[in-house]
PyMOL CGO cylinders between C-alpha atoms (Angstrom):
from pymol import cmd
from pymol.cgo import CYLINDER

trace = [
    CYLINDER, 4.17, -14.73, -4.00, 6.33, -16.63, -1.47, 0.3, 1, 1, 1, 1, 1, 1,
    CYLINDER, 6.33, -16.63, -1.47, 5.24, -17.09, 2.12, 0.3, 1, 1, 1, 1, 1, 1,
    CYLINDER, 5.24, -17.09, 2.12, 6.50, -14.24, 4.32, 0.3, 1, 1, 1, 1, 1, 1,
    CYLINDER, 6.50, -14.24, 4.32, 9.53, -15.26, 6.33, 0.3, 1, 1, 1, 1, 1, 1,
    CYLINDER, 9.53, -15.26, 6.33, 7.77, -14.60, 9.64, 0.3, 1, 1, 1, 1, 1, 1,
    CYLINDER, 7.77, -14.60, 9.64, 4.88, -16.96, 8.83, 0.3, 1, 1, 1, 1, 1, 1,
    CYLINDER, 4.88, -16.96, 8.83, 7.29, -19.85, 8.49, 0.3, 1, 1, 1, 1, 1, 1,
    CYLINDER, 7.29, -19.85, 8.49, 8.49, -19.39, 12.06, 0.3, 1, 1, 1, 1, 1, 1,
    CYLINDER, 8.49, -19.39, 12.06, 5.08, -19.34, 13.76, 0.3, 1, 1, 1, 1, 1, 1,
    CYLINDER, 5.08, -19.34, 13.76, 4.64, -23.14, 14.07, 0.3, 1, 1, 1, 1, 1, 1,
    CYLINDER, 4.64, -23.14, 14.07, 7.99, -23.36, 15.85, 0.3, 1, 1, 1, 1, 1, 1,
    CYLINDER, 7.99, -23.36, 15.85, 7.38, -20.48, 18.27, 0.3, 1, 1, 1, 1, 1, 1,
    CYLINDER, 7.38, -20.48, 18.27, 6.53, -22.02, 21.63, 0.3, 1, 1, 1, 1, 1, 1,
    CYLINDER, 6.53, -22.02, 21.63, 6.92, -18.71, 23.46, 0.3, 1, 1, 1, 1, 1, 1,
    CYLINDER, 6.92, -18.71, 23.46, 3.60, -16.79, 23.25, 0.3, 1, 1, 1, 1, 1, 1,
    CYLINDER, 3.60, -16.79, 23.25, 5.34, -13.41, 23.11, 0.3, 1, 1, 1, 1, 1, 1,
    CYLINDER, 5.34, -13.41, 23.11, 7.49, -14.50, 20.19, 0.3, 1, 1, 1, 1, 1, 1,
    CYLINDER, 7.49, -14.50, 20.19, 4.49, -16.06, 18.45, 0.3, 1, 1, 1, 1, 1, 1,
    CYLINDER, 4.49, -16.06, 18.45, 2.45, -12.86, 18.81, 0.3, 1, 1, 1, 1, 1, 1,
    CYLINDER, 2.45, -12.86, 18.81, 5.31, -10.77, 17.43, 0.3, 1, 1, 1, 1, 1, 1,
    CYLINDER, 5.31, -10.77, 17.43, 5.72, -13.18, 14.50, 0.3, 1, 1, 1, 1, 1, 1,
    CYLINDER, 5.72, -13.18, 14.50, 2.02, -12.81, 13.68, 0.3, 1, 1, 1, 1, 1, 1,
    CYLINDER, 2.02, -12.81, 13.68, 2.43, -9.04, 13.89, 0.3, 1, 1, 1, 1, 1, 1,
    CYLINDER, 2.43, -9.04, 13.89, 5.49, -8.99, 11.63, 0.3, 1, 1, 1, 1, 1, 1,
    CYLINDER, 5.49, -8.99, 11.63, 3.88, -11.36, 9.12, 0.3, 1, 1, 1, 1, 1, 1,
    CYLINDER, 3.88, -11.36, 9.12, 0.97, -8.92, 8.98, 0.3, 1, 1, 1, 1, 1, 1,
    CYLINDER, 0.97, -8.92, 8.98, 3.41, -6.12, 8.11, 0.3, 1, 1, 1, 1, 1, 1,
    CYLINDER, 3.41, -6.12, 8.11, 4.90, -8.23, 5.34, 0.3, 1, 1, 1, 1, 1, 1,
    CYLINDER, 4.90, -8.23, 5.34, 1.51, -9.19, 3.93, 0.3, 1, 1, 1, 1, 1, 1,
    CYLINDER, 1.51, -9.19, 3.93, 0.27, -5.61, 3.98, 0.3, 1, 1, 1, 1, 1, 1,
    CYLINDER, 0.27, -5.61, 3.98, 3.46, -4.54, 2.22, 0.3, 1, 1, 1, 1, 1, 1,
    CYLINDER, 3.46, -4.54, 2.22, 2.74, -7.23, -0.40, 0.3, 1, 1, 1, 1, 1, 1,
    CYLINDER, 2.74, -7.23, -0.40, -0.70, -5.75, -1.02, 0.3, 1, 1, 1, 1, 1, 1,
    CYLINDER, -0.70, -5.75, -1.02, -2.60, -8.44, 0.89, 0.3, 1, 1, 1, 1, 1, 1,
    CYLINDER, -2.60, -8.44, 0.89, -4.56, -6.49, 3.52, 0.3, 1, 1, 1, 1, 1, 1,
    CYLINDER, -4.56, -6.49, 3.52, -7.11, -9.24, 4.20, 0.3, 1, 1, 1, 1, 1, 1,
    CYLINDER, -7.11, -9.24, 4.20, -4.39, -11.74, 5.06, 0.3, 1, 1, 1, 1, 1, 1,
    CYLINDER, -4.39, -11.74, 5.06, -2.52, -9.06, 7.00, 0.3, 1, 1, 1, 1, 1, 1,
    CYLINDER, -2.52, -9.06, 7.00, -5.60, -8.37, 9.07, 0.3, 1, 1, 1, 1, 1, 1,
    CYLINDER, -5.60, -8.37, 9.07, -5.93, -12.06, 9.94, 0.3, 1, 1, 1, 1, 1, 1,
    CYLINDER, -5.93, -12.06, 9.94, -2.35, -12.06, 11.19, 0.3, 1, 1, 1, 1, 1, 1,
    CYLINDER, -2.35, -12.06, 11.19, -2.83, -8.92, 13.29, 0.3, 1, 1, 1, 1, 1, 1,
    CYLINDER, -2.83, -8.92, 13.29, -6.03, -10.30, 14.82, 0.3, 1, 1, 1, 1, 1, 1,
    CYLINDER, -6.03, -10.30, 14.82, -4.22, -13.54, 15.61, 0.3, 1, 1, 1, 1, 1, 1,
    CYLINDER, -4.22, -13.54, 15.61, -1.46, -11.51, 17.26, 0.3, 1, 1, 1, 1, 1, 1,
    CYLINDER, -1.46, -11.51, 17.26, -4.11, -9.89, 19.44, 0.3, 1, 1, 1, 1, 1, 1,
    CYLINDER, -4.11, -9.89, 19.44, -5.44, -13.31, 20.45, 0.3, 1, 1, 1, 1, 1, 1,
    CYLINDER, -5.44, -13.31, 20.45, -1.93, -14.34, 21.48, 0.3, 1, 1, 1, 1, 1, 1,
    CYLINDER, -1.93, -14.34, 21.48, -1.11, -10.99, 23.11, 0.3, 1, 1, 1, 1, 1, 1,
    CYLINDER, -1.11, -10.99, 23.11, -1.76, -11.88, 26.76, 0.3, 1, 1, 1, 1, 1, 1,
    CYLINDER, -1.76, -11.88, 26.76, 1.98, -12.01, 27.41, 0.3, 1, 1, 1, 1, 1, 1,
    CYLINDER, 1.98, -12.01, 27.41, 2.77, -8.78, 25.56, 0.3, 1, 1, 1, 1, 1, 1,
    CYLINDER, 2.77, -8.78, 25.56, 3.18, -5.41, 27.20, 0.3, 1, 1, 1, 1, 1, 1,
    CYLINDER, 3.18, -5.41, 27.20, 0.37, -2.91, 26.83, 0.3, 1, 1, 1, 1, 1, 1,
    CYLINDER, 0.37, -2.91, 26.83, 2.67, -0.88, 24.60, 0.3, 1, 1, 1, 1, 1, 1,
    CYLINDER, 2.67, -0.88, 24.60, 2.86, -3.70, 22.04, 0.3, 1, 1, 1, 1, 1, 1,
    CYLINDER, 2.86, -3.70, 22.04, -0.85, -4.46, 22.34, 0.3, 1, 1, 1, 1, 1, 1,
    CYLINDER, -0.85, -4.46, 22.34, -1.60, -0.85, 21.42, 0.3, 1, 1, 1, 1, 1, 1,
    CYLINDER, -1.60, -0.85, 21.42, 0.72, -1.12, 18.42, 0.3, 1, 1, 1, 1, 1, 1,
    CYLINDER, 0.72, -1.12, 18.42, -1.02, -4.29, 17.21, 0.3, 1, 1, 1, 1, 1, 1,
    CYLINDER, -1.02, -4.29, 17.21, -4.43, -2.61, 17.58, 0.3, 1, 1, 1, 1, 1, 1,
    CYLINDER, -4.43, -2.61, 17.58, -3.16, 0.22, 15.38, 0.3, 1, 1, 1, 1, 1, 1,
    CYLINDER, -3.16, 0.22, 15.38, -1.79, -2.31, 12.88, 0.3, 1, 1, 1, 1, 1, 1,
    CYLINDER, -1.79, -2.31, 12.88, -5.22, -3.94, 12.64, 0.3, 1, 1, 1, 1, 1, 1,
    CYLINDER, -5.22, -3.94, 12.64, -6.69, -0.49, 12.08, 0.3, 1, 1, 1, 1, 1, 1,
    CYLINDER, -6.69, -0.49, 12.08, -4.30, 0.09, 9.23, 0.3, 1, 1, 1, 1, 1, 1,
    CYLINDER, -4.30, 0.09, 9.23, -5.27, -3.22, 7.60, 0.3, 1, 1, 1, 1, 1, 1,
    CYLINDER, -5.27, -3.22, 7.60, -8.95, -2.27, 7.87, 0.3, 1, 1, 1, 1, 1, 1,
    CYLINDER, -8.95, -2.27, 7.87, -8.14, 1.08, 6.29, 0.3, 1, 1, 1, 1, 1, 1,
    CYLINDER, -8.14, 1.08, 6.29, -6.47, -0.66, 3.34, 0.3, 1, 1, 1, 1, 1, 1,
    CYLINDER, -6.47, -0.66, 3.34, -9.54, -2.90, 3.02, 0.3, 1, 1, 1, 1, 1, 1,
    CYLINDER, -9.54, -2.90, 3.02, -11.72, 0.19, 2.65, 0.3, 1, 1, 1, 1, 1, 1,
    CYLINDER, -11.72, 0.19, 2.65, -13.45, -0.28, 6.00, 0.3, 1, 1, 1, 1, 1, 1,
    CYLINDER, -13.45, -0.28, 6.00, -12.97, 3.11, 7.66, 0.3, 1, 1, 1, 1, 1, 1,
    CYLINDER, -12.97, 3.11, 7.66, -15.41, 2.50, 10.53, 0.3, 1, 1, 1, 1, 1, 1,
    CYLINDER, -15.41, 2.50, 10.53, -13.52, -0.62, 11.61, 0.3, 1, 1, 1, 1, 1, 1,
    CYLINDER, -13.52, -0.62, 11.61, -10.20, 1.18, 11.11, 0.3, 1, 1, 1, 1, 1, 1,
    CYLINDER, -10.20, 1.18, 11.11, -11.29, 4.06, 13.31, 0.3, 1, 1, 1, 1, 1, 1,
    CYLINDER, -11.29, 4.06, 13.31, -12.53, 1.65, 15.97, 0.3, 1, 1, 1, 1, 1, 1,
    CYLINDER, -12.53, 1.65, 15.97, -9.14, -0.08, 16.16, 0.3, 1, 1, 1, 1, 1, 1,
    CYLINDER, -9.14, -0.08, 16.16, -7.26, 3.22, 16.09, 0.3, 1, 1, 1, 1, 1, 1,
    CYLINDER, -7.26, 3.22, 16.09, -9.41, 4.45, 18.98, 0.3, 1, 1, 1, 1, 1, 1,
    CYLINDER, -9.41, 4.45, 18.98, -8.69, 1.25, 20.94, 0.3, 1, 1, 1, 1, 1, 1,
    CYLINDER, -8.69, 1.25, 20.94, -4.98, 1.79, 20.31, 0.3, 1, 1, 1, 1, 1, 1,
    CYLINDER, -4.98, 1.79, 20.31, -5.19, 5.38, 21.56, 0.3, 1, 1, 1, 1, 1, 1,
    CYLINDER, -5.19, 5.38, 21.56, -7.15, 4.36, 24.67, 0.3, 1, 1, 1, 1, 1, 1,
    CYLINDER, -7.15, 4.36, 24.67, -4.63, 1.63, 25.39, 0.3, 1, 1, 1, 1, 1, 1,
    CYLINDER, -4.63, 1.63, 25.39, -1.67, 3.98, 25.01, 0.3, 1, 1, 1, 1, 1, 1,
    CYLINDER, -1.67, 3.98, 25.01, -3.43, 6.56, 27.21, 0.3, 1, 1, 1, 1, 1, 1,
    CYLINDER, -3.43, 6.56, 27.21, -3.86, 3.93, 29.92, 0.3, 1, 1, 1, 1, 1, 1,
    CYLINDER, -3.86, 3.93, 29.92, -0.13, 3.30, 30.01, 0.3, 1, 1, 1, 1, 1, 1,
    CYLINDER, -0.13, 3.30, 30.01, 0.57, 7.02, 29.73, 0.3, 1, 1, 1, 1, 1, 1,
    CYLINDER, 0.57, 7.02, 29.73, 2.57, 6.69, 26.54, 0.3, 1, 1, 1, 1, 1, 1,
    CYLINDER, 2.57, 6.69, 26.54, 2.24, 10.20, 25.17, 0.3, 1, 1, 1, 1, 1, 1,
    CYLINDER, 2.24, 10.20, 25.17, 4.61, 9.45, 22.27, 0.3, 1, 1, 1, 1, 1, 1,
    CYLINDER, 4.61, 9.45, 22.27, 2.57, 6.45, 21.20, 0.3, 1, 1, 1, 1, 1, 1,
    CYLINDER, 2.57, 6.45, 21.20, -0.74, 8.30, 21.64, 0.3, 1, 1, 1, 1, 1, 1,
    CYLINDER, -0.74, 8.30, 21.64, 0.50, 11.17, 19.48, 0.3, 1, 1, 1, 1, 1, 1,
    CYLINDER, 0.50, 11.17, 19.48, 1.72, 8.74, 16.81, 0.3, 1, 1, 1, 1, 1, 1,
    CYLINDER, 1.72, 8.74, 16.81, -1.61, 6.91, 16.69, 0.3, 1, 1, 1, 1, 1, 1,
    CYLINDER, -1.61, 6.91, 16.69, -3.53, 10.18, 16.58, 0.3, 1, 1, 1, 1, 1, 1,
    CYLINDER, -3.53, 10.18, 16.58, -1.49, 11.40, 13.59, 0.3, 1, 1, 1, 1, 1, 1,
    CYLINDER, -1.49, 11.40, 13.59, -1.59, 8.01, 11.85, 0.3, 1, 1, 1, 1, 1, 1,
    CYLINDER, -1.59, 8.01, 11.85, -5.36, 8.14, 11.32, 0.3, 1, 1, 1, 1, 1, 1,
]
cmd.load_cgo(trace, "trace")
């Protein structure tokens, strides 16, 4: 399977926001390719680089990590990340995002 397009751009991304988003998008691509373990690594890396991201995007990445854990058959970890995403979206008063995360479980 070829390397996801987004992974190829990460070494060239000097902007931390762009780099975090590239990790996030590469995680989507890997999960779509049936590679949840690799996807999870990308989402966790996005969280490490997320200091420059808005709380809205951080909550989305937390939910993405939860989804990867769910695909890995680790429901306790998935629930933990979904709960973190919900708490984060509650803190920024994003009712749309909170509702989406609540349904997504």
